[in-house]
C-alpha positions as CSV (number, residue, x, y, z in Angstrom):
1,M,12.8,28.9,20.6
2,N,16.0,27.1,21.5
3,G,17.8,24.4,19.5
4,K,16.3,21.6,21.6
5,G,12.7,22.8,20.7
6,V,13.6,22.8,17.0
7,C,15.0,19.3,17.2
8,V,11.8,18.1,18.9
9,I,9.6,19.7,16.2
10,L,11.7,18.2,13.4
11,R,11.6,14.7,15.0
12,R,7.9,14.9,15.5
13,F,6.7,16.5,12.2
14,G,9.7,15.9,9.9
15,P,8.7,12.4,8.6
16,G,5.2,13.5,7.8
17,A,6.4,16.6,6.0
18,L,8.8,14.5,4.0
19,V,6.0,12.1,2.9
20,L,3.9,15.1,1.9
21,L,6.7,16.6,-0.1
22,L,7.4,13.3,-1.9
23,A,3.7,12.7,-2.5
24,G,3.9,15.3,-5.3
25,C,6.3,13.2,-7.2
26,S,4.3,10.7,-9.3
27,Y,7.2,8.1,-9.4
28,V,7.4,8.0,-5.7
29,M,3.6,7.7,-5.4
30,D,3.6,4.9,-7.9
31,S,6.3,3.1,-5.9
32,I,4.4,3.5,-2.7
33,E,1.1,2.5,-4.2
34,G,2.7,-0.5,-5.9
35,A,4.3,-1.6,-2.6
36,I,1.0,-1.5,-0.7
37,T,-1.2,-2.9,-3.4
38,A,-1.0,-5.6,-6.1
39,R,-1.8,-2.8,-8.7
40,S,1.1,-3.6,-11.0
41,S,3.8,-6.3,-11.0
42,F,5.9,-5.4,-14.1
43,S,6.3,-2.8,-16.8
44,I,5.4,-2.8,-20.4
45,E,6.2,-0.6,-23.4
46,A,3.8,0.3,-26.3
47,E,4.7,2.1,-29.5
48,Y,2.8,3.1,-32.6
49,S,4.5,2.7,-36.0
50,G,3.1,2.1,-39.5
51,G,-0.5,1.9,-38.4
52,V,0.2,-0.8,-35.8
53,V,0.6,-0.6,-32.0
54,T,3.1,-3.1,-30.5
55,I,3.0,-3.8,-26.8
56,R,6.1,-5.4,-25.3
57,W,7.0,-6.9,-21.9
58,D,9.9,-8.7,-20.4
59,E,8.1,-10.4,-17.6
60,S,7.9,-14.2,-17.7
61,P,5.1,-16.0,-15.9
62,G,7.4,-17.7,-13.4
63,F,4.9,-20.3,-12.3
64,G,3.8,-23.7,-13.5
65,D,0.1,-23.1,-13.8
66,F,0.4,-20.5,-16.5
67,A,-2.8,-20.2,-18.6
68,G,-2.0,-17.3,-21.0
69,F,-1.5,-13.6,-21.5
70,E,-4.4,-11.1,-21.8
71,I,-4.1,-7.6,-23.2
72,Y,-6.4,-4.8,-21.8
73,T,-7.1,-1.3,-23.1
74,A,-8.8,1.9,-21.8
75,G,-9.3,5.4,-23.2
76,D,-8.0,7.0,-19.9
77,E,-5.6,5.7,-17.3
78,Y,-8.4,5.8,-14.7
79,D,-11.1,4.1,-16.8
80,D,-12.0,0.5,-16.4
81,Y,-9.8,-1.6,-18.6
82,N,-11.5,-3.8,-21.3
83,L,-10.2,-7.0,-22.7
84,L,-8.5,-6.3,-26.0
85,A,-7.2,-9.8,-26.7
86,S,-6.7,-13.2,-25.0
87,R,-6.0,-16.7,-26.2
88,F,-9.6,-17.1,-27.3
89,E,-10.6,-13.5,-28.3
90,D,-9.2,-11.0,-30.8
91,E,-9.2,-7.2,-30.6
92,S,-12.7,-7.0,-32.2
93,G,-14.1,-9.2,-29.4
94,A,-14.6,-12.1,-31.9
95,D,-14.2,-15.6,-30.6
96,V,-11.2,-17.1,-32.4
97,G,-11.7,-20.5,-30.9
98,T,-8.1,-21.7,-31.4
99,G,-6.7,-21.3,-27.9
100,D,-3.5,-19.7,-29.2
101,Y,-4.5,-16.4,-30.6
102,E,-1.4,-14.4,-31.5
103,G,0.7,-16.8,-29.3
104,L,-1.0,-15.5,-26.1
105,D,-1.0,-19.1,-24.9
106,S,2.8,-19.3,-24.8
107,S,4.8,-18.4,-21.8
108,S,7.6,-17.2,-24.1
109,T,5.5,-14.6,-25.9
110,R,6.7,-11.1,-25.1
111,S,4.7,-8.9,-27.5
112,Y,1.4,-8.3,-29.1
113,S,0.5,-6.1,-32.1
114,Y,-2.7,-4.8,-33.7
115,A,-4.0,-1.9,-35.8
116,P,-6.0,0.4,-33.4
117,P,-8.4,3.2,-34.2
118,S,-7.2,6.8,-33.7
119,G,-7.2,8.3,-30.2
120,T,-5.4,7.9,-26.9
121,H,-5.1,4.3,-25.7
122,F,-3.8,2.9,-22.4
123,Y,-2.7,-0.7,-22.3
124,R,-2.0,-3.3,-19.6
125,V,-0.9,-6.9,-19.8
126,G,-2.2,-9.6,-17.5
127,I,-0.5,-12.9,-16.8
128,I,-3.2,-15.5,-16.3
129,Q,-3.0,-18.6,-14.1
130,W,-5.2,-21.7,-13.7
131,D,-7.1,-21.7,-10.4
132,E,-7.0,-25.5,-9.9
133,D,-4.2,-28.0,-10.3
134,A,-3.8,-30.0,-13.5
135,D,-5.3,-33.2,-12.1
136,K,-8.6,-31.5,-11.1
137,L,-8.8,-29.7,-14.4
138,T,-8.2,-32.9,-16.3
139,S,-10.9,-34.7,-14.4
140,R,-13.3,-31.8,-15.0
141,Y,-12.5,-30.9,-18.7
142,G,-10.4,-33.8,-20.0
143,P,-6.7,-33.9,-21.0
144,G,-7.1,-31.0,-23.4
145,Y,-8.3,-28.5,-20.8
146,F,-5.5,-26.1,-21.7
147,Y,-7.2,-25.4,-25.1
148,D,-10.8,-25.6,-23.8
149,Q,-12.3,-22.1,-23.9
150,S,-15.0,-22.9,-21.3
151,A,-12.3,-24.2,-18.9
152,Y,-10.2,-21.1,-19.5
153,N,-13.1,-18.8,-18.8
154,A,-14.3,-20.7,-15.7
155,E,-11.0,-21.7,-14.1
156,T,-8.5,-18.9,-14.5
157,S,-7.6,-15.6,-12.8
158,I,-5.0,-12.8,-13.1
159,N,-1.8,-13.7,-11.3
160,K,0.2,-10.5,-12.3
161,I,-0.9,-7.3,-14.0
162,S,1.4,-4.7,-15.6
163,G,1.6,-1.0,-15.2
164,Y,0.1,0.9,-18.0
165,A,1.6,2.2,-21.3
166,M,0.0,5.1,-23.2
167,V,0.0,5.5,-27.0
168,T,-1.7,8.4,-29.0
169,I,-2.7,7.4,-32.5
170,P,-3.3,10.3,-34.9
């Protein structure tokens, strides 16, 4: 085979081979998957200390229809994530009814802490937005719609979701 034949083979199959080589690198795959899906928008950190897990993030909502933060957990990175806490629900699933549980209603909140059971836990943070504008929500639920749990449950959706952070609790 001459040099021209090798050049043609490299041009034809080189890009595909490069993608296959890079596919083994988890960071590259996460970057590719993140670019083609809305899987994760920002990073979080989680640490266990003194019987408490603290989840931290730097992401601000960056939009005017912010409704709150939600914290999700799973036992495996590929499991379905379950709601751990929101503005209206604590980690036990109990309805707290205040609309500001652990400050998850504030756009300036950047952490959440709780005492978990032992085991491996995967966490994600969701930034929640109102689906309707303030005028429509006010006409439907009244001027206090922001603190109305039924409005929150019926009129919100996830705007951004974090990547996961794993913590193993002894």
